[in-house]
N, CA, C and O atoms as a printed pandas DataFrame, in Angstrom:
     atom_number atom_name residue_name chain_id  residue_number  x_coord  y_coord  z_coord
0              1         N          MET        A               1   81.495    5.500    4.206
1              2        CA          MET        A               1   80.508    5.120    3.223
2              3         C          MET        A               1   80.119    6.331    2.370
3              4         O          MET        A               1   79.912    6.206    1.163
4              5         N          GLU        A               2   80.022    7.497    3.002
5              6        CA          GLU        A               2   79.641    8.688    2.254
6              7         C          GLU        A               2   80.691    9.046    1.214
7              8         O          GLU        A               2   80.359    9.535    0.134
8              9         N          ALA        A               3   81.966    8.803    1.539
9             10        CA          ALA        A               3   83.034    9.091    0.588
10            11         C          ALA        A               3   82.897    8.230   -0.654
11            12         O          ALA        A               3   83.201    8.678   -1.760
12            13         N          VAL        A               4   82.447    7.011   -0.480
13            14        CA          VAL        A               4   82.253    6.117   -1.619
14            15         C          VAL        A               4   81.114    6.627   -2.489
15            16         O          VAL        A               4   81.196    6.566   -3.716
16            17         N          VAL        A               5   80.062    7.124   -1.869
17            18        CA          VAL        A               5   78.919    7.637   -2.617
18            19         C          VAL        A               5   79.347    8.803   -3.495
19            20         O          VAL        A               5   78.866    8.936   -4.620
20            21         N          GLU        A               6   80.247    9.651   -2.998
21            22        CA          GLU        A               6   80.688   10.826   -3.739
22            23         C          GLU        A               6   81.809   10.516   -4.727
23            24         O          GLU        A               6   82.194   11.390   -5.503
24            25         N          ASP        A               7   82.334    9.309   -4.718
25            26        CA          ASP        A               7   83.448    8.917   -5.568
26            27         C          ASP        A               7   82.972    8.721   -7.003
27            28         O          ASP        A               7   82.144    7.853   -7.283
28            29         N          THR        A               8   83.505    9.538   -7.905
29            30        CA          THR        A               8   83.116    9.417   -9.309
30            31         C          THR        A               8   84.164    8.664  -10.127
31            32         O          THR        A               8   83.969    8.446  -11.323
32            33         N          HIS        A               9   85.278    8.262   -9.499
33            34        CA          HIS        A               9   86.348    7.571  -10.214
34            35         C          HIS        A               9   86.242    6.053  -10.108
35            36         O          HIS        A               9   86.664    5.341  -11.019
36            37         N          THR        A              10   85.695    5.558   -9.028
37            38        CA          THR        A              10   85.585    4.116   -8.827
38            39         C          THR        A              10   84.373    3.590   -9.587
39            40         O          THR        A              10   83.287    4.166   -9.511
40            41         N          PRO        A              11   84.563    2.488  -10.324
41            42        CA          PRO        A              11   83.420    1.912  -11.053
42            43         C          PRO        A              11   82.252    1.592  -10.113
43            44         O          PRO        A              11   82.456    1.226   -8.955
44            45         N          VAL        A              12   81.054    1.733  -10.618
45            46        CA          VAL        A              12   79.841    1.537   -9.824
46            47         C          VAL        A              12   79.812    0.144   -9.204
47            48         O          VAL        A              12   79.413   -0.002   -8.049
48            49         N          ALA        A              13   80.222   -0.874   -9.939
49            50        CA          ALA        A              13   80.212   -2.244   -9.399
50            51         C          ALA        A              13   81.121   -2.368   -8.173
51            52         O          ALA        A              13   80.775   -3.040   -7.201
52            53         N          GLU        A              14   82.278   -1.720   -8.226
53            54        CA          GLU        A              14   83.193   -1.761   -7.077
54            55         C          GLU        A              14   82.615   -0.996   -5.896
55            56         O          GLU        A              14   82.773   -1.413   -4.749
56            57         N          GLN        A              15   81.952    0.114   -6.165
57            58        CA          GLN        A              15   81.302    0.876   -5.097
58            59         C          GLN        A              15   80.225    0.037   -4.418
59            60         O          GLN        A              15   80.114    0.029   -3.192
60            61         N          ALA        A              16   79.438   -0.666   -5.220
61            62        CA          ALA        A              16   78.369   -1.506   -4.673
62            63         C          ALA        A              16   78.956   -2.638   -3.832
63            64         O          ALA        A              16   78.453   -2.941   -2.750
64            65         N          ALA        A              17   80.012   -3.253   -4.330
65            66        CA          ALA        A              17   80.656   -4.339   -3.576
66            67         C          ALA        A              17   81.189   -3.823   -2.245
67            68         O          ALA        A              17   81.049   -4.489   -1.219
68            69         N          PHE        A              18   81.799   -2.640   -2.256
69            70        CA          PHE        A              18   82.327   -2.067   -1.029
70            71         C          PHE        A              18   81.213   -1.795   -0.026
71            72         O          PHE        A              18   81.378   -2.054    1.166
72            73         N          ARG        A              19   80.092   -1.279   -0.491
73            74        CA          ARG        A              19   78.967   -0.973    0.406
74            75         C          ARG        A              19   78.437   -2.229    1.083
75            76         O          ARG        A              19   77.883   -2.158    2.180
76            77         N          ILE        A              20   78.601   -3.359    0.446
77            78        CA          ILE        A              20   78.178   -4.632    1.043
78            79         C          ILE        A              20   79.288   -5.203    1.919
79            80         O          ILE        A              20   79.043   -5.626    3.049
80            81         N          ASP        A              21   80.508   -5.212    1.389
81            82        CA          ASP        A              21   81.627   -5.867    2.070
82            83         C          ASP        A              21   82.115   -5.135    3.315
83            84         O          ASP        A              21   82.416   -5.770    4.326
84            85         N          PHE        A              22   82.197   -3.816    3.254
85            86        CA          PHE        A              22   82.775   -3.081    4.380
86            87         C          PHE        A              22   81.995   -3.291    5.676
87            88         O          PHE        A              22   82.608   -3.609    6.695
88            89         N          PRO        A              23   80.675   -3.129    5.683
89            90        CA          PRO        A              23   79.932   -3.385    6.928
90            91         C          PRO        A              23   80.037   -4.853    7.381
91            92         O          PRO        A              23   80.090   -5.133    8.578
92            93         N          ALA        A              24   80.066   -5.774    6.427
93            94        CA          ALA        A              24   80.192   -7.197    6.787
94            95         C          ALA        A              24   81.555   -7.457    7.427
95            96         O          ALA        A              24   81.653   -8.199    8.404
96            97         N          TRP        A              25   82.597   -6.850    6.879
97            98        CA          TRP        A              25   83.939   -7.013    7.441
98            99         C          TRP        A              25   84.030   -6.396    8.832
99           100         O          TRP        A              25   84.633   -6.978    9.734
100          101         N          LEU        A              26   83.435   -5.225    9.008
101          102        CA          LEU        A              26   83.474   -4.581   10.320
102          103         C          LEU        A              26   82.874   -5.485   11.395
103          104         O          LEU        A              26   83.323   -5.469   12.541
104          105         N          LYS        A              27   81.873   -6.262   11.033
105          106        CA          LYS        A              27   81.212   -7.144   12.009
106          107         C          LYS        A              27   82.121   -8.245   12.527
107          108         O          LYS        A              27   81.870   -8.781   13.606
108          109         N          VAL        A              28   83.179   -8.602   11.789
109          110        CA          VAL        A              28   84.078   -9.663   12.257
110          111         C          VAL        A              28   85.134   -9.119   13.210
111          112         O          VAL        A              28   85.854   -9.893   13.840
112          113         N          LEU        A              29   85.236   -7.800   13.322
113          114        CA          LEU        A              29   86.219   -7.172   14.209
114          115         C          LEU        A              29   85.663   -7.028   15.615
115          116         O          LEU        A              29   84.452   -7.041   15.833
116          117         N          THR        A              30   86.582   -6.892   16.561
117          118        CA          THR        A              30   86.153   -6.574   17.927
118          119         C          THR        A              30   85.560   -5.168   17.898
119          120         O          THR        A              30   85.826   -4.395   16.977
120          121         N          LYS        A              31   84.765   -4.845   18.896
121          122        CA          LYS        A              31   84.123   -3.527   18.951
122          123         C          LYS        A              31   85.169   -2.416   18.899
123          124         O          LYS        A              31   85.005   -1.436   18.172
124          125         N          ARG        A              32   86.242   -2.571   19.669
125          126        CA          ARG        A              32   87.288   -1.550   19.718
126          127         C          ARG        A              32   87.966   -1.407   18.361
127          128         O          ARG        A              32   88.141   -0.290   17.873
128          129         N          ASN        A              33   88.349   -2.528   17.745
129          130        CA          ASN        A              33   89.016   -2.454   16.450
130          131         C          ASN        A              33   88.078   -1.943   15.360
131          132         O          ASN        A              33   88.514   -1.295   14.409
132          133         N          ARG        A              34   86.797   -2.237   15.503
133          134        CA          ARG        A              34   85.803   -1.713   14.555
134          135         C          ARG        A              34   85.784   -0.189   14.626
135          136         O          ARG        A              34   85.773    0.488   13.598
136          137         N          ARG        A              35   85.780    0.335   15.830
137          138        CA          ARG        A              35   85.746    1.786   15.995
138          139         C          ARG        A              35   87.039    2.431   15.482
139          140         O          ARG        A              35   87.005    3.513   14.895
140          141         N          ILE        A              36   88.165    1.771   15.703
141          142        CA          ILE        A              36   89.441    2.278   15.198
142          143         C          ILE        A              36   89.452    2.237   13.673
143          144         O          ILE        A              36   89.882    3.194   13.029
144          145         N          ALA        A              37   88.984    1.140   13.096
145          146        CA          ALA        A              37   88.924    1.023   11.635
146          147         C          ALA        A              37   88.041    2.113   11.046
147          148         O          ALA        A              37   88.386    2.709   10.026
148          149         N          GLU        A              38   86.917    2.373   11.676
149          150        CA          GLU        A              38   86.010    3.416   11.191
150          151         C          GLU        A              38   86.677    4.793   11.265
151          152         O          GLU        A              38   86.555    5.600   10.343
152          153         N          ALA        A              39   87.385    5.052   12.372
153          154        CA          ALA        A              39   88.063    6.343   12.524
154          155         C          ALA        A              39   89.137    6.511   11.452
155          156         O          ALA        A              39   89.262    7.582   10.858
156          157         N          LEU        A              40   89.904    5.463   11.207
157          158        CA          LEU        A              40   90.936    5.535   10.177
158          159         C          LEU        A              40   90.311    5.692    8.788
159          160         O          LEU        A              40   90.819    6.441    7.953
160          161         N          ALA        A              41   89.211    4.986    8.550
161          162        CA          ALA        A              41   88.538    5.076    7.254
162          163         C          ALA        A              41   87.982    6.472    7.005
163          164         O          ALA        A              41   87.871    6.907    5.859
164          165         N          LEU        A              42   87.638    7.161    8.065
165          166        CA          LEU        A              42   87.132    8.531    7.933
166          167         C          LEU        A              42   88.253    9.530    7.683
167          168         O          LEU        A              42   88.003   10.711    7.444
168          169         N          GLY        A              43   89.492    9.045    7.741
169          170        CA          GLY        A              43   90.624    9.915    7.449
170          171         C          GLY        A              43   91.293   10.522    8.659
171          172         O          GLY        A              43   92.166   11.378    8.515
172          173         N          HIS        A              44   90.901   10.098    9.854
173          174        CA          HIS        A              44   91.563   10.612   11.052
174          175         C          HIS        A              44   92.997   10.101   11.086
175          176         O          HIS        A              44   93.262    8.942   10.766
176          177         N          GLY        A              45   93.900   10.960   11.469
177          178        CA          GLY        A              45   95.319   10.617   11.480
178          179         C          GLY        A              45   95.706    9.709   12.625
179          180         O          GLY        A              45   94.951    9.510   13.577
180          181         N          THR        A              46   96.900    9.165   12.507
181          182        CA          THR        A              46   97.427    8.238   13.513
182          183         C          THR        A              46   97.431    8.862   14.902
183          184         O          THR        A              46   96.980    8.242   15.865
184          185         N          GLY        A              47   97.938   10.087   15.008
185          186        CA          GLY        A              47   98.017   10.748   16.306
186          187         C          GLY        A              47   96.649   10.987   16.916
187          188         O          GLY        A              47   96.449   10.776   18.112
188          189         N          GLU        A              48   95.717   11.423   16.102
189          190        CA          GLU        A              48   94.362   11.689   16.586
190          191         C          GLU        A              48   93.697   10.400   17.073
191          192         O          GLU        A              48   93.065   10.384   18.130
192          193         N          VAL        A              49   93.839    9.332   16.306
193          194        CA          VAL        A              49   93.255    8.043   16.688
194          195         C          VAL        A              49   93.921    7.528   17.964
195          196         O          VAL        A              49   93.250    7.004   18.852
196          197         N          ALA        A              50   95.228    7.678   18.049
197          198        CA          ALA        A              50   95.967    7.225   19.239
198          199         C          ALA        A              50   95.466    7.949   20.493
199          200         O          ALA        A              50   95.222    7.320   21.523
200          201         N          ARG        A              51   95.319    9.236   20.400
201          202        CA          ARG        A              51   94.842    9.999   21.561
202          203         C          ARG        A              51   93.411    9.602   21.931
203          204         O          ARG        A              51   93.097    9.408   23.105
204          205         N          HIS        A              52   92.562    9.485   20.935
205          206        CA          HIS        A              52   91.163    9.162   21.201
206          207         C          HIS        A              52   91.004    7.792   21.871
207          208         O          HIS        A              52   90.193    7.631   22.784
208          209         N          PHE        A              53   91.783    6.811   21.410
209          210        CA          PHE        A              53   91.649    5.452   21.941
210          211         C          PHE        A              53   92.676    5.138   23.030
211          212         O          PHE        A              53   92.751    4.017   23.533
212          213         N          ARG        A              54   93.458    6.149   23.375
213          214        CA          ARG        A              54   94.446    6.033   24.456
214          215         C          ARG        A              54   95.421    4.883   24.242
215          216         O          ARG        A              54   95.647    4.049   25.118
216          217         N          VAL        A              55   95.990    4.876   23.037
217          218        CA          VAL        A              55   97.050    3.932   22.695
218          219         C          VAL        A              55   98.169    4.742   22.045
219          220         O          VAL        A              55   97.989    5.914   21.715
220          221         N          SER        A              56   99.315    4.111   21.865
221          222        CA          SER        A              56  100.427    4.823   21.238
222          223         C          SER        A              56  100.223    4.917   19.730
223          224         O          SER        A              56   99.467    4.149   19.137
224          225         N          GLU        A              57  100.906    5.865   19.137
225          226        CA          GLU        A              57  100.852    5.991   17.684
226          227         C          GLU        A              57  101.411    4.736   17.016
227          228         O          GLU        A              57  100.948    4.325   15.953
228          229         N          SER        A              58  102.412    4.135   17.655
229          230        CA          SER        A              58  102.977    2.890   17.123
230          231         C          SER        A              58  101.925    1.792   17.085
231          232         O          SER        A              58  101.856    1.021   16.128
232          233         N          ARG        A              59  101.109    1.725   18.126
233          234        CA          ARG        A              59  100.052    0.707   18.164
234          235         C          ARG        A              59   99.016    0.954   17.073
235          236         O          ARG        A              59   98.512    0.004   16.473
236          237         N          VAL        A              60   98.698    2.198   16.814
237          238        CA          VAL        A              60   97.752    2.504   15.733
238          239         C          VAL        A              60   98.337    2.047   14.401
239          240         O          VAL        A              60   97.623    1.487   13.570
240          241         N          SER        A              61   99.629    2.282   14.193
241          242        CA          SER        A              61  100.275    1.827   12.959
242          243         C          SER        A              61  100.230    0.308   12.847
243          244         O          SER        A              61   99.980   -0.230   11.768
244          245         N          GLN        A              62  100.473   -0.385   13.964
245          246        CA          GLN        A              62  100.383   -1.845   13.961
246          247         C          GLN        A              62   98.959   -2.288   13.633
247          248         O          GLN        A              62   98.749   -3.195   12.828
248          249         N          LEU        A              63   97.995   -1.640   14.261
249          250        CA          LEU        A              63   96.595   -1.993   14.010
250          251         C          LEU        A              63   96.208   -1.730   12.560
251          252         O          LEU        A              63   95.433   -2.486   11.974
252          253         N          ARG        A              64   96.739   -0.672   11.990
253          254        CA          ARG        A              64   96.446   -0.366   10.588
254          255         C          ARG        A              64   96.903   -1.532    9.704
255          256         O          ARG        A              64   96.182   -1.951    8.798
256          257         N          ARG        A              65   98.108   -2.052    9.975
257          258        CA          ARG        A              65   98.604   -3.200    9.201
258          259         C          ARG        A              65   97.751   -4.434    9.455
259          260         O          ARG        A              65   97.429   -5.173    8.524
260          261         N          GLU        A              66   97.383   -4.661   10.715
261          262        CA          GLU        A              66   96.543   -5.818   11.053
262          263         C          GLU        A              66   95.174   -5.711   10.385
263          264         O          GLU        A              66   94.638   -6.707    9.899
264          265         N          LEU        A              67   94.616   -4.514   10.363
265          266        CA          LEU        A              67   93.318   -4.311    9.718
266          267         C          LEU        A              67   93.425   -4.528    8.212
267          268         O          LEU        A              67   92.519   -5.089    7.597
268          269         N          CYS        A              68   94.515   -4.091    7.630
269          270        CA          CYS        A              68   94.735   -4.306    6.202
270          271         C          CYS        A              68   94.808   -5.807    5.902
271          272         O          CYS        A              68   94.199   -6.281    4.943
272          273         N          GLN        A              69   95.547   -6.546    6.719
273          274        CA          GLN        A              69   95.632   -7.999    6.551
274          275         C          GLN        A              69   94.264   -8.639    6.712
275          276         O          GLN        A              69   93.896   -9.532    5.948
276          277         N          SER        A              70   93.520   -8.190    7.693
277          278        CA          SER        A              70   92.185   -8.731    7.941
278          279         C          SER        A              70   91.276   -8.494    6.736
279          280         O          SER        A              70   90.524   -9.383    6.336
280          281         N          TRP        A              71   91.346   -7.290    6.159
281          282        CA          TRP        A              71   90.543   -6.955    4.978
282          283         C          TRP        A              71   90.925   -7.870    3.810
283          284         O          TRP        A              71   90.058   -8.375    3.097
284          285         N          GLN        A              72   92.234   -8.076    3.624
285          286        CA          GLN        A              72   92.692   -8.945    2.543
286          287         C          GLN        A              72   92.227  -10.386    2.759
287          288         O          GLN        A              72   91.803  -11.055    1.816
288          289         N          GLU        A              73   92.309  -10.854    3.986
289          290        CA          GLU        A              73   91.851  -12.211    4.297
290          291         C          GLU        A              73   90.349  -12.343    4.099
291          292         O          GLU        A              73   89.866  -13.381    3.647
292          293         N          PHE        A              74   89.619  -11.304    4.434
293          294        CA          PHE        A              74   88.166  -11.287    4.239
294          295         C          PHE        A              74   87.826  -11.520    2.771
295          296         O          PHE        A              74   86.817  -12.146    2.445
296          297         N          HIS        A              75   88.683  -11.008    1.893
297          298        CA          HIS        A              75   88.480  -11.148    0.448
298          299         C          HIS        A              75   89.243  -12.333   -0.144
299          300         O          HIS        A              75   89.217  -12.546   -1.357
300          301         N          GLY        A              76   89.918  -13.101    0.706
301          302        CA          GLY        A              76   90.657  -14.258    0.212
302          303         C          GLY        A              76   91.926  -13.900   -0.526
303          304         O          GLY        A              76   92.514  -14.755   -1.189
304          305         N          GLU        A              77   92.357  -12.666   -0.428
305          306        CA          GLU        A              77   93.550  -12.220   -1.158
306          307         C          GLU        A              77   94.827  -12.828   -0.610
307          308         O          GLU        A              77   95.724  -13.161   -1.384
308          309         N          ARG        A              78   94.934  -12.982    0.693
309          310        CA          ARG        A              78   96.153  -13.543    1.278
310          311         C          ARG        A              78   96.276  -15.016    0.916
311          312         O          ARG        A              78   97.380  -15.517    0.707
312          313         N          ALA        A              79   95.154  -15.704    0.843
313          314        CA          ALA        A              79   95.175  -17.124    0.474
314          315         C          ALA        A              79   95.657  -17.266   -0.969
315          316         O          ALA        A              79   96.410  -18.188   -1.282
316          317         N          LEU        A              80   95.233  -16.374   -1.835
317          318        CA          LEU        A              80   95.662  -16.419   -3.243
318          319         C          LEU        A              80   97.151  -16.141   -3.368
319          320         O          LEU        A              80   97.839  -16.779   -4.165
320          321         N          ALA        A              81   97.651  -15.196   -2.588
321          322        CA          ALA        A              81   99.066  -14.843   -2.643
322          323         C          ALA        A              81   99.941  -15.997   -2.142
323          324         O          ALA        A              81  101.043  -16.210   -2.646
324          325         N          ALA        A              82   99.447  -16.728   -1.160
325          326        CA          ALA        A              82  100.203  -17.849   -0.603
326          327         C          ALA        A              82  100.245  -19.037   -1.562
327          328         O          ALA        A              82  101.184  -19.831   -1.526
328          329         N          ALA        A              83   99.241  -19.158   -2.409
329          330        CA          ALA        A              83   99.140  -20.324   -3.317
330          331         C          ALA        A              83  100.079  -20.270   -4.480
331          332         O          ALA        A              83  100.091  -21.182   -5.307
């Protein structure tokens, strides 16, 4: 969230939407996946996240894709692409 506050390139409306949407999206995740998503969002690397959560780097990569899909579904983007 702090990175968004310091972002001078993203339009203010998009920043405001993110500040509302990101916490709401995190609430739909399991506690573990929420913590992993937060760690990845903070810029922690795959290896660091894998060690911290005691999973393989491959699993972190899989989770990253799953989280991306979840974010898109949260915004209805996957439904639009399918239509």
